[in-house]
KEBA-61286 format. One record per residue (C-alpha): x, y, z. Coordinates in steps of 0.5 Angstrom, whole numbers, plus 500, padded with zeros to 3 digits. Each point is the difference from the previous one (the first is absolute). Example, Ala and Ser with C-alpha at 12.3 -4.5 7.8 and 13.67 -1.06 7.14 Angstrom:
2
+-----+-----+-----+
|   x |   y |   z |
+-----+-----+-----+
| 525 | 491 | 516 |
| 502 | 507 | 498 |
+-----+-----+-----+
***
This chain:
285
+-----+-----+-----+
|   x |   y |   z |
+-----+-----+-----+
| 176 | 755 | 434 |
| 505 | 504 | 495 |
| 507 | 498 | 499 |
| 504 | 505 | 495 |
| 506 | 496 | 499 |
| 507 | 502 | 497 |
| 503 | 496 | 496 |
| 506 | 503 | 498 |
| 505 | 502 | 494 |
| 502 | 493 | 495 |
| 495 | 494 | 502 |
| 496 | 496 | 502 |
| 505 | 498 | 506 |
| 501 | 508 | 502 |
| 494 | 498 | 504 |
| 501 | 501 | 508 |
| 498 | 494 | 504 |
| 495 | 503 | 504 |
| 497 | 503 | 493 |
| 501 | 492 | 498 |
| 495 | 497 | 505 |
| 495 | 506 | 499 |
| 499 | 498 | 492 |
| 501 | 492 | 500 |
| 494 | 501 | 507 |
| 496 | 506 | 497 |
| 492 | 498 | 497 |
| 502 | 503 | 494 |
| 506 | 503 | 497 |
| 502 | 507 | 495 |
| 505 | 503 | 497 |
| 500 | 508 | 498 |
| 502 | 500 | 494 |
| 502 | 507 | 496 |
| 504 | 504 | 505 |
| 506 | 496 | 499 |
| 501 | 493 | 497 |
| 505 | 493 | 502 |
| 504 | 497 | 496 |
| 495 | 493 | 501 |
| 494 | 499 | 497 |
| 495 | 500 | 504 |
| 501 | 492 | 498 |
| 507 | 500 | 505 |
| 495 | 502 | 506 |
| 495 | 496 | 499 |
| 505 | 493 | 499 |
| 504 | 504 | 507 |
| 495 | 501 | 504 |
| 495 | 494 | 499 |
| 492 | 504 | 498 |
| 498 | 504 | 497 |
| 502 | 508 | 497 |
| 494 | 505 | 499 |
| 504 | 504 | 495 |
| 497 | 507 | 503 |
| 500 | 506 | 494 |
| 499 | 508 | 502 |
| 492 | 499 | 498 |
| 499 | 495 | 505 |
| 504 | 503 | 506 |
| 498 | 508 | 499 |
| 492 | 498 | 498 |
| 498 | 494 | 500 |
| 504 | 498 | 507 |
| 494 | 497 | 503 |
| 503 | 493 | 497 |
| 506 | 501 | 503 |
| 497 | 502 | 507 |
| 495 | 494 | 500 |
| 498 | 497 | 506 |
| 508 | 502 | 504 |
| 496 | 503 | 506 |
| 500 | 491 | 501 |
| 505 | 498 | 495 |
| 507 | 501 | 499 |
| 502 | 504 | 492 |
| 507 | 500 | 498 |
| 500 | 507 | 495 |
| 509 | 499 | 498 |
| 503 | 506 | 498 |
| 507 | 500 | 496 |
| 504 | 503 | 504 |
| 498 | 504 | 508 |
| 492 | 501 | 500 |
| 500 | 506 | 500 |
| 506 | 502 | 494 |
| 493 | 502 | 497 |
| 494 | 505 | 502 |
| 495 | 496 | 497 |
| 502 | 494 | 506 |
| 498 | 505 | 507 |
| 493 | 502 | 496 |
| 498 | 492 | 499 |
| 503 | 501 | 507 |
| 496 | 506 | 503 |
| 493 | 498 | 497 |
| 502 | 492 | 503 |
| 499 | 506 | 506 |
| 494 | 502 | 498 |
| 497 | 492 | 500 |
| 502 | 500 | 507 |
| 505 | 493 | 497 |
| 506 | 500 | 504 |
| 507 | 500 | 495 |
| 507 | 498 | 502 |
| 506 | 501 | 495 |
| 507 | 496 | 500 |
| 505 | 505 | 497 |
| 506 | 498 | 495 |
| 504 | 504 | 495 |
| 498 | 505 | 496 |
| 505 | 504 | 495 |
| 501 | 505 | 505 |
| 503 | 497 | 505 |
| 504 | 495 | 495 |
| 503 | 506 | 496 |
| 505 | 500 | 504 |
| 504 | 495 | 497 |
| 503 | 504 | 495 |
| 504 | 503 | 506 |
| 496 | 508 | 501 |
| 498 | 499 | 507 |
| 493 | 501 | 501 |
| 500 | 506 | 505 |
| 502 | 503 | 495 |
| 494 | 500 | 495 |
| 495 | 505 | 499 |
| 493 | 500 | 495 |
| 499 | 494 | 499 |
| 497 | 502 | 492 |
| 496 | 496 | 493 |
| 502 | 501 | 493 |
| 494 | 499 | 496 |
| 500 | 496 | 493 |
| 500 | 506 | 494 |
| 495 | 501 | 495 |
| 502 | 505 | 494 |
| 495 | 503 | 503 |
| 500 | 501 | 507 |
| 508 | 502 | 503 |
| 498 | 501 | 507 |
| 507 | 501 | 504 |
| 498 | 503 | 508 |
| 504 | 494 | 502 |
| 507 | 504 | 498 |
| 498 | 507 | 505 |
| 499 | 493 | 506 |
| 508 | 498 | 498 |
| 502 | 507 | 500 |
| 497 | 502 | 506 |
| 503 | 493 | 502 |
| 507 | 502 | 497 |
| 500 | 507 | 504 |
| 499 | 496 | 507 |
| 506 | 495 | 497 |
| 495 | 494 | 501 |
| 500 | 495 | 496 |
| 493 | 499 | 495 |
| 497 | 493 | 498 |
| 498 | 499 | 494 |
| 493 | 496 | 499 |
| 499 | 498 | 494 |
| 493 | 500 | 495 |
| 497 | 493 | 499 |
| 494 | 499 | 497 |
| 496 | 492 | 501 |
| 494 | 499 | 497 |
| 498 | 507 | 497 |
| 495 | 502 | 496 |
| 501 | 505 | 494 |
| 496 | 507 | 500 |
| 496 | 497 | 495 |
| 498 | 494 | 502 |
| 498 | 503 | 507 |
| 497 | 505 | 496 |
| 496 | 495 | 498 |
| 498 | 496 | 505 |
| 504 | 494 | 497 |
| 505 | 495 | 505 |
| 505 | 499 | 494 |
| 506 | 501 | 505 |
| 507 | 502 | 497 |
| 507 | 496 | 502 |
| 505 | 500 | 506 |
| 504 | 506 | 498 |
| 506 | 501 | 505 |
| 504 | 508 | 501 |
| 509 | 498 | 500 |
| 505 | 504 | 502 |
| 502 | 501 | 493 |
| 493 | 503 | 498 |
| 500 | 505 | 507 |
| 506 | 501 | 498 |
| 498 | 502 | 493 |
| 495 | 505 | 503 |
| 503 | 503 | 506 |
| 505 | 502 | 494 |
| 495 | 503 | 496 |
| 498 | 506 | 506 |
| 507 | 501 | 502 |
| 500 | 503 | 492 |
| 493 | 503 | 502 |
| 502 | 504 | 506 |
| 507 | 502 | 496 |
| 495 | 502 | 495 |
| 496 | 503 | 504 |
| 506 | 504 | 503 |
| 501 | 497 | 507 |
| 504 | 503 | 505 |
| 501 | 494 | 502 |
| 499 | 493 | 498 |
| 499 | 495 | 505 |
| 504 | 495 | 496 |
| 504 | 499 | 494 |
| 503 | 495 | 495 |
| 505 | 499 | 504 |
| 497 | 499 | 505 |
| 501 | 493 | 505 |
| 495 | 495 | 500 |
| 498 | 494 | 502 |
| 496 | 495 | 497 |
| 495 | 495 | 504 |
| 499 | 494 | 496 |
| 495 | 493 | 504 |
| 503 | 501 | 507 |
| 498 | 493 | 505 |
| 503 | 497 | 494 |
| 504 | 494 | 497 |
| 503 | 505 | 494 |
| 498 | 507 | 504 |
| 505 | 505 | 496 |
| 502 | 507 | 502 |
| 506 | 505 | 496 |
| 500 | 507 | 501 |
| 502 | 504 | 495 |
| 499 | 508 | 497 |
| 493 | 501 | 498 |
| 502 | 500 | 494 |
| 504 | 493 | 500 |
| 493 | 495 | 503 |
| 496 | 504 | 495 |
| 505 | 495 | 495 |
| 499 | 494 | 506 |
| 496 | 494 | 498 |
| 498 | 498 | 507 |
| 496 | 494 | 498 |
| 492 | 498 | 502 |
| 497 | 503 | 505 |
| 498 | 503 | 506 |
| 507 | 506 | 500 |
| 500 | 506 | 504 |
| 504 | 506 | 500 |
| 504 | 503 | 505 |
| 502 | 508 | 499 |
| 506 | 501 | 505 |
| 500 | 506 | 505 |
| 506 | 502 | 504 |
| 505 | 493 | 500 |
| 504 | 498 | 507 |
| 506 | 496 | 497 |
| 498 | 495 | 503 |
| 495 | 501 | 495 |
| 504 | 501 | 495 |
| 505 | 494 | 501 |
| 496 | 495 | 499 |
| 493 | 503 | 494 |
| 509 | 499 | 497 |
| 498 | 493 | 500 |
| 494 | 501 | 495 |
| 504 | 505 | 496 |
| 499 | 500 | 492 |
| 506 | 502 | 500 |
| 504 | 502 | 505 |
| 504 | 505 | 496 |
| 495 | 506 | 498 |
| 496 | 497 | 507 |
| 505 | 502 | 505 |
| 501 | 507 | 495 |
| 492 | 501 | 501 |
| 500 | 500 | 506 |
| 506 | 504 | 501 |
| 496 | 505 | 496 |
| 495 | 500 | 504 |
| 503 | 501 | 507 |
+-----+-----+-----+
***
C-alpha cells in the first residue's frame, strides 16, 4: 500500500493522528522535498516520528519512482507531502503510476495554503483560479498570470498567487554540461512578487491597455509562514507591499476581487496603514 500523507503547514506536530500511525508502521518513509517546505527540517521530523525519513527530490519522484514503489504491493510505504497531497499535480502523476503498477494507495489529507488562506478574512468560496508567480530573469519575464487575475477580478473573485520556489535547481550552464551542481534554494517573497506586478502594471499602461486589472493602489494581502507560530498577514496597496519585508519563507499573495463588508472589516485588522487602507478600499468600490 502506498500512502500519500499530508503534513500540514507548520511543523512536525501538524501531521494527523492517522498519518502519524502510518508513518510509524511503514516500511519506508519518503519526504517530498521540492514543491514546498516545512519550517522544521528533516532531522526534526525523524526525531518526532522516531524513524528514518528519506528525502525524495524531483528526480526521484519524476524519474526514479521505482525506488518509492519498491515492495509497495506487499508492504506499507509512506510518501509525505507538505500541506495536502494533492496540492501539486506531481502527486496526481504518482497516483496514476501506482494504479498502472496495480499498487493500492490511500490519501491522508491535511491543511494547505489553498484553504488556510481563509485566515486573512477573505471567504474561500469567493476565490477564483489560483495562479503561480515565477521568478523573472533578465531575459525572461512571463506575465500570463496577469490575464487570469484580470478574469477573476472581472467576476469579482479573489486570486491566490502562489509564489515561486527554487529548490535543487541547476544553472543553464551546469544543466547543459551535465554537471550535478545545484543553485542555493530561493523562495519568492511578497515584496518581490509585488515589485514584479508593479512592473507589469507599468508595461500594460505603456501599451495603453483599455482597463488595468490592478494598479499601484490596489489593495492586496501578503501572507507569510501561514500555519506557523510566526505567521504574518499584511494588507495594503500593491505599492506598499513592494516596500514591506515579511521575513522568511514561505510567502503567498492575494489580490482581492469584490469584498463583502465583513471581509473588509477582517482585512482592516491586518492593514499596514488603516487610514490608507480605508481610502484605497473606498476608491475601488
